[in-house]
N, C-alpha and C positions, 0 to 999 in steps of 0.2 A: 855302708859308711866306709870311706877309704881310710888308709893308715894315717894320713895327715890330719884328718878330722878326729880320729881316735886319739892321736897324740895331743891335739889341742884340748880336747875334752879332759884327757887324763891330767894334763898340767893344771887345768882349771880346778879339777877336783882336789889335787894336792894342795894348791894354794888356798882353796876354800876351807879345807880341813884345818890347816894351820891357823888361818885367820879366825875361824870359829872357836878353836880351843883358846886362842889368845883373848878373844872377846869374853868368853866364859870366865877365864882367869881374872881379867880386869874387873868385870862386873861383880864377881863373887869375892874379891879379895879386899880386906880392910888395909892391906899393906901396899897400896898403889904408889905411895911416895917413898917406898924403901926399895931401891933398885935391886940390891942383892937378894932380898927376900922374894921379890917379884920374879926374879929370874928362876929361882928354885920352883916356885909355883908354876911358872910357865913350862919349865922342863917336865914337870910331872904331867901337866895337861897335854903337852906334846906327845908324851909316851902313850897316853890314852888315845890321842888322835891317830897315832901311827897304827894302832890296833884296829882302827876303823877302815883302813884302806881296802882290805879285801871285800868288805860288805858294800862299800861305796862303788867298787868296780862292778859288782853284781847289780846294784841298783841302776847303774848307768848302762848296763848291757855291754860292758867292755870285756875283752878276753883277759885271762890271767897274765898273758905274756906282756901286757902293757903296764903292769904293776910297778915296774922300775921307773917309768916315766912319772907316775903319780908320786912315788917315794922321793924322787929327785926334786920335783917342784915343791913338795911338802918340806923337805930338808932345807932348801934354799930360803923359803919363806920363813920357816921357824928360826933359822939362823939370823935372818934380817931382823926379825922381831926381837930376838934376844939381844942382838947388838944395839938395836934402838933403845931398849930399856937400859942397857949398860952405859950408853953414850948420851942418853936423853935426846936422841935425834934419830928418827927412823929413816933409813935409806932402803927403798924397795929393792927386792932381790932382782938380779939380772934374769932375764927370761931365756 
């Protein structure tokens, strides 16, 4: 697998982790209609997700040196989700 393919997979992993944690927060929270409370719940879930990055790299068979790409995609998506909750309008993160 070449570096471009690895980067593409790494970005996808980062976005998937953030989306998965947001979905878990949304499904499991009785505070869906309280933006400030939901943001705190999401932040907590995103910290949990950030800790999953190393194991997801191993699962995907990617080298450790590509972790920064995963973290960047994760951070962009998590920020977009948090902004969407704050503004009641989701704008996907730039790629």
